[in-house]
C-alpha positions in Angstrom: 16.6 -24.8 5.0 16.8 -24.3 1.1 14.7 -25.3 -2.1 17.0 -23.6 -4.2 18.0 -26.8 -5.8 14.5 -27.7 -6.3 13.3 -24.5 -8.3 13.0 -26.6 -11.7 9.8 -28.1 -10.1 8.2 -24.4 -9.5 6.0 -23.7 -12.9 3.1 -21.4 -11.5 3.0 -19.5 -8.6 -0.2 -18.1 -6.7 0.3 -15.3 -4.5 -2.7 -14.2 -2.2 -3.4 -10.8 -0.9 -7.1 -9.9 -0.5 -6.7 -7.1 1.8 -6.3 -3.4 1.7 -4.7 -1.2 -1.3 -1.8 -0.7 1.0 -0.9 -4.1 1.8 -1.4 -5.2 -1.4 1.1 -2.4 -3.1 3.4 -3.7 -0.1 3.0 -7.4 -1.6 4.5 -6.1 -5.0 7.9 -7.0 -4.1 7.1 -11.0 -3.8 6.0 -10.0 -7.4 9.5 -9.0 -8.7 11.6 -11.7 -6.7 9.6 -14.4 -7.8 9.8 -13.4 -11.5 13.7 -12.3 -10.7 14.5 -16.0 -9.8 11.8 -18.0 -12.2 11.5 -15.6 -15.1 9.8 -18.4 -17.3 7.1 -19.0 -14.6 3.6 -18.3 -14.7 3.0 -15.7 -11.5 -0.8 -15.3 -10.6 -2.5 -12.7 -7.9 -5.1 -12.9 -6.1 -7.2 -9.9 -5.1 -9.9 -8.4 -3.7 -12.2 -7.1 -6.2 -11.4 -3.2 -6.5 -8.0 -3.8 -6.3 -7.4 -5.3 -10.0 -6.8 -1.8 -11.6 -3.3 -1.6 -9.7 -2.0 -4.5 -12.3 -3.0 -3.4 -15.3 -0.3 -2.5 -16.7 2.2 -5.0 -14.6 4.4 -6.7 -17.0 5.2 -10.0 -14.8 1.9 -11.2 -13.9 0.1 -14.1 -15.8 -3.6 -13.7 -14.1 -5.3 -12.0 -12.1 -7.9 -14.3 -9.9 -10.7 -11.7 -7.8 -12.6 -12.4 -4.8 -15.9 -10.5 -4.4 -16.2 -9.7 -0.9 -18.8 -7.2 -1.0 -21.8 -8.9 -2.1 -22.3 -13.1 -1.6 -19.1 -13.3 0.3 -19.0 -16.9 1.4 -20.7 -18.0 -2.0 -17.7 -16.4 -4.2 -15.6 -17.6 -1.7 -16.8 -21.3 -2.3 -16.3 -21.0 -6.3 -12.9 -19.3 -6.0 -11.6 -22.4 -4.0 -12.8 -24.7 -7.4 -11.4 -21.8 -9.6 -8.1 -22.0 -7.5 -7.8 -25.9 -7.5 -8.7 -25.8 -10.9 -4.9 -24.1 -11.8 -3.0 -26.5 -10.3 -0.5 -24.3 -8.7 2.9 -25.6 -7.9 3.4 -23.1 -5.4 0.7 -20.9 -3.6 2.2 -17.9 -1.5 0.0 -16.4 1.2 0.6 -13.0 2.7 -2.6 -12.7 4.3 -3.2 -13.8 7.6 -7.0 -14.7 8.0 -8.1 -18.2 8.2 -10.2 -17.5 4.6 -7.1 -17.4 2.9 -5.6 -20.1 5.1 -8.5 -22.1 3.7 -7.7 -21.1 -0.4 -4.3 -22.3 0.2 -4.6 -25.5 1.5 -7.7 -26.3 -1.1 -5.3 -25.0 -4.0 -4.2 -28.3 -4.0 -0.1 -26.9 -4.2 3.1 -29.3 -3.2 4.0 -26.1 -1.7 2.2 -24.1 0.5 4.0 -21.1 2.6 2.9 -18.3 4.8 2.5 -16.3 8.0 2.3 -18.4 11.4 -0.1 -15.6 12.4 -2.5 -17.4 9.9 -5.3 -19.7 12.1 -4.7 -22.7 9.2 -0.9 -22.0 8.9 -0.4 -25.2 11.4 -1.2 -27.5 7.6 1.3 -25.3 5.3 4.7 -26.5 4.7 6.7 -23.5 5.3 5.5 -21.2 8.2 7.0 -17.9 8.4 6.8 -15.4 11.7 5.5 -12.3 11.3 6.4 -9.7 14.1 5.6 -6.3 14.3 7.8 -4.8 16.9 9.3 -1.3 17.4 12.4 -1.5 15.3 11.5 -4.4 13.1 11.7 -4.8 9.2 9.5 -2.8 6.7 6.9 -4.7 5.9 8.0 -5.4 2.2 10.7 -7.0 3.9 8.4 -9.1 6.4 6.4 -10.1 3.1 9.7 -11.0 1.3 10.6 -13.4 4.3 7.8 -15.7 2.9 9.8 -16.5 -0.2 13.4 -16.6 1.2 13.3 -20.5 1.0 12.9 -20.5 -2.6 15.5 -17.7 -2.9 17.5 -15.7 -0.7 18.1 -12.6 1.9 18.1 -9.8 -1.1 15.6 -6.8 -1.3 13.1 -6.2 -3.8 11.6 -2.8 -4.4 7.8 -1.6 -4.1 6.8 -1.0 -7.1 4.0 -0.8 -10.1 3.8 -0.2 -13.4 1.5 3.0 -14.7 1.2 2.3 -18.7 1.4 5.1 -21.2 -2.0 5.6 -21.2 -1.9 6.7 -17.2 0.9 8.9 -18.0 -0.5 10.4 -21.3 -4.0 11.0 -18.8 -2.4 13.0 -16.3 0.4 14.9 -18.8 -2.1 18.1 -18.7 -1.3 18.3 -15.0 2.2 18.3 -15.7 2.8 21.3 -17.5 3.6 23.3 -13.9 5.4 23.1 -10.9 3.0 21.1 -8.6 2.9 19.3 -4.8 0.0 16.4 -4.3 -1.7 16.2 -1.0 -3.7 12.9 -0.4 -5.6 14.5 2.7 -7.8 12.0 3.6 -7.9 8.3 5.2 -9.9 6.0 6.6 -9.2 6.3 9.8 -9.6 9.7 12.1 -6.4 9.2 13.8 -4.1 8.7 10.7 -5.3 11.2 9.4 -3.7 15.0 9.6 -6.1 17.1 10.7 -8.8 19.7 8.6 -7.6 22.9 9.9 -3.7 21.4 9.9 -4.3 20.9 6.0 -5.9 23.9 5.6 -2.9 26.3 7.3 -0.4 24.3 5.2 -2.4 24.6 1.8 -2.9 28.4 2.7 1.4 28.9 3.3 2.1 27.3 -0.1 3.6 29.5 -2.4 1.3 30.7 -5.4 3.8 29.5 -7.6 3.1 25.6 -7.3 -0.2 24.2 -7.9 -1.4 21.8 -5.2 -3.3 18.7 -6.9 -5.7 17.2 -4.0 -6.3 13.5 -4.5 -8.2 10.5 -3.1 -11.1 8.7 -4.2 -14.9 9.9 -4.8 -15.8 9.6 -0.9 -12.8 12.4 -0.6 -13.7 15.1 -2.8 -16.0 16.8 -0.5 -13.2 16.8 2.3 -10.6 17.8 -0.6 -13.0 20.9 -1.5 -13.4 22.5 2.0 -9.8 22.5 2.1 -9.2 24.5 -1.1 -11.8 26.7 -0.2 -10.5 27.7 3.5 -7.0 27.7 2.9 -7.7 29.8 0.0 -5.0 28.6 -2.2 -5.7 30.2 -5.5 -3.6 27.3 -8.0 -5.3 24.2 -6.1 -7.4 21.3 -8.3 -9.4 18.6 -6.8 -8.6 15.6 -8.1 -10.1 13.2 -5.8 -12.1 10.6 -7.5 -11.3 11.8 -11.1 -7.9 9.6 -11.5 -7.3 5.7 -11.0 -4.8 4.3 -8.6 -2.3 4.2 -11.5 -2.8 7.8 -12.8 -2.6 9.0 -9.4 1.1 7.3 -9.2 1.9 8.7 -12.8 1.1 11.7 -11.3 3.1 11.6 -8.1 5.9 10.7 -10.1 7.2 14.1 -11.1 5.8 16.1 -8.1 7.8 18.3 -6.3 6.8 16.6 -3.3 3.9 14.6 -2.3 2.4 14.5 1.5 0.7 11.8 2.9 -0.5 10.1 5.9 0.1 6.8 7.1 -2.2 5.4 4.5 -2.2 3.6 0.7 -1.0 6.8 -0.8 2.0 6.7 1.1 2.8 3.1 -0.3 1.5 4.5 -3.6 4.3 7.0 -3.7 6.8 4.7 -2.8 5.8 2.2 -5.7 6.3 5.0 -8.3 9.9 6.4 -5.9 8.2 9.7 -6.2 9.4 12.2 -3.6 7.3 11.6 -0.1 6.6 13.3 2.9 4.7 10.8 5.5 2.5 12.2 8.6 2.5 9.8 11.2 -0.2 10.8 13.8 -1.6 8.2 16.1 0.9 5.1 14.4 4.5 5.1 14.0 6.4 4.1 11.6 8.4 1.6 13.5 5.8 -0.3 13.2 7.2 -0.6 9.2 5.1 1.2 7.1 6.6 4.0 6.7 7.9 5.4 3.0 10.4 3.9 1.0 11.4 6.8 -1.7 14.9 7.5 -2.0 13.5 11.1 -0.8 11.5 10.4 1.6 10.6 11.7 5.1 8.6 11.3 7.8 6.9 13.8 9.7 5.9 13.6 13.8 5.0 14.7 17.0 8.2 16.0 18.8 6.5 15.6 22.1 6.9 12.5 24.1 3.0 11.0 24.6 2.8 8.3 26.6 -0.6 7.4 24.7 1.2 7.1 21.3 1.0 5.0 19.5 -2.4 3.9 20.3 -2.7 1.0 18.1 -1.4 -0.7 15.1 -4.4 0.8 12.9 -6.4 3.6 13.9 -9.5 5.0 15.6 -12.8 6.8 14.5 -11.7 9.5 17.5 -8.7 9.7 19.5 -8.9 7.8 22.9 -7.4 10.4 24.8 -9.9 13.3 23.6 -6.8 15.8 23.0 -5.1 14.3 19.6 -1.9 15.9 20.2 -0.3 13.4 18.1 -1.4 15.0 15.1 -2.2 18.5 16.5 1.4 19.2 17.7 3.1 18.8 14.2 4.3 21.7 13.0 3.0 22.9 9.3 6.7 24.6 8.9 8.3 21.5 8.7 5.9 20.4 5.9 6.6 23.9 4.1 10.4 22.9 4.2 9.8 19.8 2.5 8.6 21.7 -1.1 
């Protein structure tokens, strides 16, 4: 089934992805492709409040809609439902797989409602697309593009963000030397390369290379401890000091960016920046690996019956040995510099 002959009836699109930073970045190919096929149409993006700075300089978005989830979540949802309905969208593309986003989609009044079949309310969408996470399946960015295949074609489009001149200007002061970036933290313990392994790696990185540590305000202490214990003399803790787009602008020109299976990985992909992605308890076959031209996945070479232990991560290793992380040799990382 194709609706390409009816493209002229689409003037306003709404894309919904109110999940975490990484998930939002992996939704950007949908924006890229919609703009390519519908260059004169308005494209709005509905996000969780806190993620909007990712799109400060985005050239293809008409409007950002925000859902404040941290305070009065459901009261704000009611206001959001009314706001979305007033926009009179022709098509709503729901990338989220939760009932709340399904409710927004249904109440939008859009003539064409598209979403994944895992959404509890997808039965009432015009177009339902299968979402499967199995070993060797498509990257999540490609799964997201499957949603608009009915409107376009099978072509792939990149994960992409657009830092502005101000973002590049802010980090230009850090680009006067050869440098790498390390984003050492993760929301999940079992997705995070261990503290002692980061210390070993940083400690053996050549002193002619500066190390910039990236992350949120909550990661500052973790980065400080790595720097102190590693003894690397030319390290700088930038965690909590740069915005998403400033971090992306810094990653772009790094010799290499070292990341976990977490949001900074996708930030690097969005800049086509050199990437070394460390996978501990999770596996790249889930579809969340790096997409940069110069990218490599680092993971244990041991055959562990317990790996992967889940799609996401855990607060501690279920088997209490964390071999999926501790058996990764630091020399593999050093060879990527």
